[in-house]
C-alpha positions in Angstrom: 15.8 31.7 -23.3 16.4 35.2 -23.7 14.1 35.6 -20.5 16.9 34.2 -18.5 19.8 36.6 -19.6 20.1 38.4 -16.0 19.9 35.7 -13.3 18.6 37.3 -10.4 16.8 34.9 -8.3 17.3 32.2 -11.1 14.6 31.2 -13.9 11.7 30.8 -11.2 12.0 34.2 -10.2 13.2 35.9 -13.6 10.6 34.3 -15.9 7.6 35.9 -13.9 9.2 39.1 -13.3 9.5 39.5 -16.8 6.1 38.8 -17.9 5.0 41.5 -15.4 7.6 44.0 -16.9 5.9 43.4 -20.1 2.5 43.7 -19.3 0.1 46.5 -18.8 0.3 48.3 -15.3 -3.5 47.5 -15.0 -2.7 43.4 -15.4 -2.2 41.4 -12.5 -1.1 37.8 -12.6 -3.0 34.9 -11.0 -0.9 31.8 -10.8 -2.0 28.1 -11.6 0.9 26.3 -9.9 1.4 22.3 -10.2 2.1 20.8 -6.9 0.7 17.5 -7.6 3.3 15.7 -9.5 6.6 14.7 -8.4 8.3 14.3 -11.5 7.8 15.6 -15.1 5.9 19.0 -14.1 6.2 22.7 -13.6 8.7 22.4 -10.6 8.8 18.6 -10.6 12.3 16.3 -10.4 13.6 16.3 -14.2 14.0 12.7 -15.6 14.9 14.6 -19.1 17.6 16.9 -19.9 16.5 19.8 -21.3 16.9 20.3 -25.2 17.6 23.2 -27.0 14.5 26.0 -27.7 13.2 26.8 -30.7 16.2 29.2 -31.3 18.3 26.6 -30.5 19.4 28.0 -27.3 19.9 26.0 -23.9 19.9 27.3 -20.6 22.9 29.2 -19.1 25.0 27.8 -16.5 23.5 29.6 -13.8 20.1 28.4 -14.5 21.1 24.6 -15.3 20.5 23.6 -11.6 16.8 23.3 -12.4 17.2 20.6 -14.6 20.0 18.6 -12.5 17.1 17.7 -10.0 16.7 14.0 -10.8 14.4 11.6 -9.4 16.0 8.0 -8.0 15.5 5.7 -10.9 14.2 2.7 -8.7 11.5 5.1 -7.3 10.5 6.3 -10.8 9.8 2.7 -11.8 7.5 2.0 -9.1 5.8 5.2 -8.4 3.3 6.9 -10.5 3.4 10.7 -11.0 0.5 11.0 -8.5 2.5 9.4 -5.7 2.2 10.4 -2.0 4.9 12.8 -1.4 5.9 15.9 0.0 8.6 18.6 -1.3 8.6 21.3 1.6 12.0 22.9 0.8 11.6 23.2 -3.1 8.3 24.5 -3.0 8.8 26.9 0.1 11.5 28.5 -2.2 9.4 28.7 -5.5 6.6 30.2 -3.4 8.8 33.1 -2.2 10.3 33.5 -5.7 7.1 33.5 -7.6 4.0 34.5 -5.9 5.4 38.1 -4.9 4.4 39.2 -8.5 1.0 37.9 -8.3 -2.2 38.6 -6.7 -3.1 34.8 -5.6 -3.1 31.1 -6.9 -5.4 28.4 -8.0 -3.1 25.7 -7.2 -3.5 22.7 -9.6 -4.1 19.1 -8.1 -5.0 15.6 -9.4 -5.8 13.9 -6.0 -4.7 13.8 -2.2 -1.2 12.6 -3.1 0.2 16.5 -3.0 -1.7 17.0 0.4 1.1 18.3 2.1 2.2 20.3 -0.7 -1.2 22.0 -1.2 -1.4 22.8 2.7 1.6 24.5 2.8 0.9 26.6 -0.3 -2.6 28.0 1.1 -0.9 28.6 4.6 1.8 30.7 2.6 -0.8 32.6 0.7 -2.3 33.7 4.2 0.8 34.7 5.7 4.1 34.5 3.3 6.6 35.7 6.0 6.4 32.4 7.9 9.6 30.3 8.0 9.5 27.1 6.5 10.4 25.6 10.3 7.1 27.2 11.5 4.9 25.9 8.5 6.3 22.2 9.2 5.6 22.8 12.8 2.0 24.0 12.2 1.2 21.6 9.8 2.7 18.5 11.9 1.0 19.8 15.3 -2.2 20.4 13.3 -2.2 16.6 12.0 -0.6 14.5 14.5 -0.4 16.3 17.7 2.1 18.6 19.7 4.1 15.5 20.8 4.6 13.7 17.5 5.0 17.0 15.7 9.0 17.1 15.8 9.2 13.9 14.4 6.7 14.3 11.6 8.4 17.6 10.6 11.8 15.7 10.2 10.2 12.8 8.3 8.4 15.4 5.5 12.3 16.9 4.9 13.4 13.4 5.0 10.7 12.0 2.4 11.6 15.2 0.1 15.5 13.9 0.3 14.7 10.5 -0.3 13.2 11.3 -3.8 16.3 12.3 -5.6 18.7 10.6 -3.5 20.3 7.2 -5.2 18.2 4.5 -2.8 20.4 1.7 -2.9 22.9 3.1 -0.2 20.5 6.1 1.0 20.5 5.9 4.8 17.8 8.4 4.9 15.3 5.5 3.8 15.8 3.9 7.2 15.6 7.3 8.9 11.9 8.1 7.5 10.4 4.8 8.1 12.0 5.3 11.9 10.9 8.8 12.4 7.1 7.8 11.1 7.2 4.6 13.2 8.0 6.5 16.1 5.3 9.1 15.8 3.0 6.5 16.3 3.8 6.1 19.8 3.7 10.2 20.1 0.0 10.6 18.9 -3.0 10.3 21.2 -5.1 7.2 20.8 -8.2 9.0 19.2 -5.8 10.6 16.6 -4.1 7.4 15.7 -7.5 5.2 15.5 -8.6 7.8 12.6 -5.5 9.1 11.1 -5.3 8.3 7.4 -2.3 10.4 6.8 -0.1 9.0 9.0 -0.9 5.5 7.5 0.0 7.3 3.9 3.2 8.0 5.4 3.9 4.8 6.9 2.8 3.0 3.6 5.3 5.2 1.6 8.2 4.8 4.1 7.5 0.8 4.1 7.5 0.7 0.4 10.5 2.8 0.0 12.4 0.6 2.2 11.0 -2.9 0.2 12.0 -1.0 -2.9 15.7 -0.2 -1.4 16.1 -3.9 -0.2 14.8 -5.0 -3.5 17.5 -3.2 -5.0 20.2 -4.6 -3.1 19.0 -8.2 -3.4 19.0 -7.7 -7.2 22.4 -6.0 -7.3 23.6 -9.1 -5.2 22.1 -11.4 -7.5 23.6 -10.0 -10.4 27.2 -9.8 -9.0 27.1 -13.5 -8.0 25.5 -14.6 -11.1 28.4 -12.9 -13.2 30.9 -14.3 -10.6 29.7 -18.1 -11.4 29.8 -17.0 -15.2 33.6 -16.0 -14.9 34.4 -19.3 -13.0 32.6 -21.2 -16.1 34.1 -19.3 -18.6 37.6 -20.4 -17.0 36.9 -24.1 -16.2 33.7 -24.9 -18.5 32.3 -26.9 -15.6 28.5 -27.3 -16.1 27.7 -27.9 -12.6 28.7 -24.0 -12.3 26.1 -23.5 -15.1 23.5 -25.3 -13.2 24.1 -23.2 -9.9 24.0 -19.8 -12.1 20.8 -20.8 -13.3 19.4 -21.7 -10.1 20.8 -18.2 -8.7 19.3 -16.2 -11.6 16.1 -17.3 -11.5 15.9 -17.6 -7.9 13.0 -15.6 -5.4 14.7 -12.3 -4.6 12.0 -11.7 -1.9 13.3 -11.9 1.7 11.5 -12.3 5.0 12.1 -8.6 5.8 10.8 -7.6 2.4 7.7 -9.9 2.5 7.1 -8.1 5.9 7.4 -4.7 5.2 5.2 -5.7 1.8 2.5 -6.8 4.2 2.7 -3.8 6.6 2.1 -2.0 3.7 -1.0 -3.8 2.5 -2.5 -3.4 6.0 -2.1 0.1 6.2 -3.4 0.5 2.6 -6.4 -1.2 3.5 -6.9 0.8 6.6 -6.4 4.4 4.9 -8.7 3.2 2.2 -11.2 2.3 4.7 -10.8 5.7 6.4 -10.3 8.2 3.7 -10.4 6.4 0.3 -6.8 6.8 -0.4 -3.8 4.2 -0.4 -0.4 4.0 -2.2 -0.6 2.8 -5.7 3.2 1.7 -5.5 2.3 -1.2 -3.6 0.8 -3.0 -6.6 3.9 -2.0 -9.1 6.6 -3.5 -6.8 7.5 -6.4 -9.4 10.1 -4.4 -11.4 13.7 -5.5 -12.6 16.1 -2.6 -11.4 19.3 -4.2 -12.6 18.8 -5.9 -15.8 17.9 -9.5 -14.6 15.4 -10.0 -17.4 18.0 -9.1 -19.8 20.6 -11.6 -18.5 18.0 -14.3 -18.4 17.3 -13.5 -21.9 21.0 -14.2 -23.1 21.4 -17.1 -20.6 18.8 -18.8 -22.5 16.9 -22.0 -22.0 20.0 -24.1 -23.3 21.3 -23.6 -19.7 19.2 -26.8 -18.9 21.9 -29.1 -20.6 24.1 -30.8 -18.4 25.7 -32.6 -21.3 27.0 -30.2 -23.7 29.4 -27.1 -23.3 27.1 -24.1 -23.0 27.8 -21.6 -25.8 30.3 -18.9 -24.4 29.3 -15.7 -26.7 26.2 -14.8 -24.7 27.9 -15.5 -21.4 30.8 -13.3 -22.3 28.6 -10.6 -23.6 26.9 -10.6 -19.7 30.0 -10.2 -17.9 31.9 -8.2 -20.3 28.9 -6.2 -21.5 30.5 -2.7 -21.7 34.0 -3.8 -22.8 35.0 -2.6 -26.1 38.2 -4.4 -26.3 41.9 -2.8 -26.5 41.9 0.6 -28.4 38.0 0.7 -28.1 35.5 3.0 -26.2 31.9 2.8 -24.6 29.8 5.3 -24.2 26.5 5.0 -22.0 24.6 7.9 -24.0 21.7 8.1 -21.5 24.0 9.1 -18.6 26.4 12.2 -19.3 28.9 11.1 -16.5 29.3 8.1 -18.5 29.2 9.2 -22.0 32.8 11.0 -22.5 32.4 10.9 -26.3 28.9 12.5 -26.8 29.2 16.1 -27.8 25.8 16.9 -28.9 22.4 15.4 -27.5 20.5 15.2 -24.4 20.1 12.2 -21.8 16.6 11.2 -20.8 15.2 7.9 -19.0 12.1 6.4 -20.7 9.7 4.4 -18.7 7.6 3.5 -22.1 10.2 0.7 -23.0 10.7 -3.0 -21.6 12.0 -3.2 -18.2 13.8 -6.3 -19.0 16.3 -4.3 -21.0 19.3 -3.5 -19.2 19.3 -0.5 -17.1 21.4 1.5 -19.7 19.5 0.3 -22.4 16.5 1.9 -21.0 18.5 5.8 -20.8 18.9 7.3 -24.1 20.4 10.4 -25.7 18.1 12.3 -28.0 17.7 14.9 -30.4 14.4 16.2 -31.4 13.8 18.6 -34.6 17.2 19.8 -34.4 19.2 19.6 -38.0 22.0 17.9 -36.2 21.4 14.3 -34.3 23.3 12.7 -31.4 27.0 13.0 -32.3 30.1 11.2 -30.7 33.2 12.7 -31.2 36.6 10.3 -30.9 40.4 11.6 -31.3 43.9 10.0 -30.8 42.4 6.7 -32.5 45.1 4.2 -34.2 45.3 5.7 -38.0 46.6 2.3 -39.1 43.7 0.3 -37.6 40.3 -0.5 -38.5 37.2 0.2 -36.6 33.7 -0.8 -36.2 30.8 1.0 -34.3 27.7 -1.1 -32.3 24.8 0.6 -30.8 21.9 -0.5 -29.0 18.5 1.4 -30.3 15.3 1.2 -28.9 12.2 3.4 -29.4 9.5 4.0 -27.0 6.0 2.5 -27.2 3.5 5.5 -27.1 0.2 5.7 -25.4 -2.7 5.6 -28.1 -3.4 9.4 -27.7 0.2 10.2 -28.6 1.2 7.4 -30.9 -0.8 9.1 -34.3 1.2 12.1 -33.3 4.6 10.4 -33.4 5.5 8.7 -37.0 9.1 8.5 -36.6 10.6 5.1 -36.5 13.9 5.3 -38.3 17.2 7.3 -38.2 20.3 7.3 -40.2 23.9 6.7 -39.1 27.1 8.6 -40.6 31.0 8.3 -40.0 32.1 11.7 -40.7 30.2 12.6 -43.8 30.3 9.0 -45.1 26.5 7.2 -44.9 26.9 4.0 -43.0 23.3 3.1 -42.9 20.1 4.6 -44.5 16.8 5.1 -42.6 17.7 2.3 -39.8 14.3 1.2 -38.0 14.6 1.3 -34.4 13.3 -1.7 -32.4 10.1 -0.8 -30.4 10.1 -1.8 -26.7 12.8 -4.3 -26.7 16.5 -3.0 -27.3 18.4 -4.4 -30.4 22.2 -4.2 -31.2 23.5 -2.8 -34.6 26.9 -3.1 -35.8 28.5 -1.3 -38.7 32.1 -1.5 -40.1 34.0 2.2 -40.3 35.8 2.9 -43.7 39.3 3.0 -42.8 39.8 6.5 -44.7 37.3 7.8 -41.8 39.9 7.1 -39.2 43.2 8.0 -41.1 43.8 11.4 -39.4 43.0 9.8 -36.1 39.8 11.4 -35.4 36.0 10.2 -36.3 32.7 11.8 -35.8 29.9 9.5 -35.2 26.5 11.3 -36.2 23.0 10.3 -36.2 20.5 12.0 -38.8 16.7 12.1 -38.3 14.5 10.7 -41.5 13.0 13.2 -43.9 9.7 14.8 -42.8 10.4 14.0 -39.2 9.8 17.3 -36.6 8.7 19.4 -40.0 5.5 21.2 -40.6 3.7 24.3 -39.1 5.2 25.9 -35.7 2.1 24.5 -33.9 2.4 21.3 -35.2 6.1 20.9 -34.2 5.5 22.1 -31.0 2.8 19.5 -30.6 5.1 16.9 -31.6 7.8 17.7 -29.2 5.7 18.1 -26.3 3.9 14.5 -26.7 7.5 12.9 -26.9 8.7 13.8 -30.5 12.2 12.6 -31.2 14.6 13.0 -34.2 17.3 10.5 -33.3 18.0 8.2 -30.4 20.8 6.0 -28.9 21.3 4.1 -25.9 24.9 3.1 -26.1 27.6 3.0 -28.5 31.1 1.0 -28.6 33.7 1.8 -31.1 35.8 -1.2 -31.2 39.3 -1.4 -32.8 39.5 -4.6 -34.9 42.3 -6.9 -34.1 
């Protein structure tokens, strides 16, 4: 992090400028820029907060923006890292801030999904003084013709914006779909007949729209089920339970969604026939975006009963899930905006856990080889009250090539300096609840620190071993949610 002490144009510029400064004058840089992945890459959207480096330093505030560009989580669930996308603004700025320190680039790619990014980068290598508008216009005229070019140039900019905008209320999803659709009417017939690239845009537009509608339908479904559960908890009418079960297991694919899916399928077959490409997201649309699977698990098969009262505890947990009760506190540890008591640890979302977990169980705060684990601090507690703490823990399921490098399964829990639990094993894939009583002396001064600690031997070894462990998903402590509950 010492390379970022002086901001200049930010970390993108400062890092390579420092490399050139330290190299002999006769040495030049050739770049190998990753333009192919939309997430988890050199300049991609970031689904994980950057932890401290080996010196324990974190990025300065003026460089933090690099790590604050997050993907929409619903898109992140559906699309592979190698999905069809375009990032004109981000990569144009990146080019201008890096390439002036080198003598060329061998851009990295893993397919055709990054076609625009590669095209723009190569064009700028020939003429770095072109404006973004000029590059977009030239690209769109080349591939879609002069009449459709203005529409497709706007579509490319909108696609980039959609990648990181929460999808449920994003009007840009419809705008991107409409722009690409209208371009169809502006392209010459000979071009449209063989234009696989337009078909890829139209597939992406239809799939994004499908995802948006599915998210909205699932949100509506969740709200209706919660309303029915609240009605049952008040009147204990078993007929309400039957309605609740019917709605919870109902089909969420509307006629509009089916039409969009069929459109994407047809376009995928056409682009496959023309050029051997299609959007992989089409085969991964069956996603739980709001936690319906977790609700179904809570609801259980006993909901079929029409005679005996349905147990209230699992239902109450559905509708009052985050409620810590009077005098209590809740932290969604994987969301910095919803974890006010988190004082140490970094957030990330993990697609290597079960999609049937609640969304808040799929995101986590983590530490790696740092001595201090994820830590929560509380003040203004009732010194005369007793408290308990409840966690949701889950650990990722690693790919086989990484699993042998990841021995961690457990962590210990402390209240201040007092041990609550030693080497607690985190469940793999499916989240679980863990609850412990806080010793009364721990809160006598109205303050409390809840701290996790990594198990012995984890994140230890030679620097190279630790670096490999960190870079292949190593963690020391993990937590998804924390409730501090004031006992009656």
